[in-house]
Residue, then its C-alpha position, 0 to 999 in steps of 0.5 A: x881057548x884062552x880068554x882074559x877079560x878086564x884083568x886087574x893085577x898088582x904086587x903092591x897097592x902103590x904099583x899096578x901091573x895090569x889094568x883092564x887087560x883083555x886078550x883072546x888066544x886061539x889054538x893053532x897058534x904060536x904067539x910071541x909075548x914081547x915087552x920090556x922088563x917089568x911089564x908083566x910077561x912072566x906074571x901073565x904066564x903064571x896068571x894063565x897057569x893058576x900060580x898067581x890070582x887075579x884081583x879082578x877080571x876073569x881068566x878062562x883056559x878052555x872053559x876052566x878057571x886057572x885059580x881053581x887048579x882043577x885036574x883036567x886044567x892041569x893036565x892040559x897046560x904046561x908052563x916052563x918058567x924061566x928058572x926052575x929046579x930038577x931033582x937028581x934024576x936021569x930024564x928017563x926017570x924024570x919021565x917015569x915020575x911025571x909023565x903019568x900026570x899028562x895023559x897024552x905024554x908020547x914016550x917015542x916023541x920024548x926020546x926024539x926031542x932029547x936026541x935033537x937036543x943032544x941030551x943023554x937020557x942016562x945023565x943026571x939032570x941036576x948035574x947038567x949045565x943050565x943050558x942042557x937042563x933047560x933043553x931036557x925040560x923043553x923036551x918033557x914039556x913038548x912030549x906031554x902034548x898039552x892044549x896050551x904050552x906056556x914058555x917063559x924065556x925058553x932061550x935064555x941060557x942056551x948057546x947059539x947051536x941050541x937056539x938053532x935046535x929050539x926053533x928047529x924043534x918048535x917049528x916041527x911041533x903040530x899046532x893045529x890043536x894047540x896054543x903056544x905062548x913064548x914069552x921073550x925079550x930076545x925078539x931075535x930068537x923068535x923071528x921065523x918061528x912065531x905066527x902072531x905078535x903080542x906086546x905088553x905096554x902101559x899095564x895092558x895088550x897094546x899090540x896083537x897082530x898075526x905076522x901075515x897082517x903086519x906084512x900086509x900093512x907095512x914093509x920093513x926096509x933098509x935104506x941109504x941117506x941118498x934114497x930115504x923114502x918120504x913115507x916113513x912111519x918109524x925110523x932108525x937112523x945108522x951112521x949111513x942110512x938106516x932102517x924103517x917101516x913104510x906102508x905097504x902099498x900093495x907090494x910084495x910083503x917084506x920079511x917082518x923085522x921083530x926088533x924094529x917092530x917092537x921099538x916102533x909099537x912101544x915108541x911115542x911115534x904116533x904115525x905108527x898107531x893108526x897102521x897097527x891100530x894100537x889101542x890107547 
């Protein structure tokens, strides 16, 4: 569905952002796009949506080239940026104005998502709090039923109950024919939601594994100083004991700790690399 090959991009001649970045994304998945600040998560989403153009390399989204901004492409992809503005209209009027551009928009779904988010459809979106405005926009994006949905830091500005609502709604969205990419630095917000982890580091994709593949290869454990295992691949010691990643020797899978995983992949600990087949 989405293919990126040997992508190069830079904002200035002196500092490259992507260097021969390659990535394949398929329908039926919710991808978590992780990376440190400044690694290019937002830029990658903007390249996929045709807002920015690559310097070299190719991008194809269901056979279309994003930078051409052709109508069938625009009808089938939705980008939720981290920051956005909305007109002084109600959610109902917003749908009246913009739903016509998305052939698969479902009004019943839109109403359902607004209720789940506790958004009053008759309130002006421009006068809502940032969190309420973002939830209304997410509800509209989901109801458009585009095959590709890109979300840049969607939980920024949401309080704890709203984050719970967000996870509940995303988990209920049918994904068989959809590819959802969620970019975030708040990795805890994605736990139990995504099925594949993609990590940006050093100008390229360094990690691309499904949650099932991760759990089959390693286990995430907590330990006391008295029972610290000897086969640790990555370790984060605490005051007493700590957390670690160890090889999975045919044991039942553990819950994937997204924060520890991210820290391990982006660390200089080379013991982790062979296990995850990290690209160098």
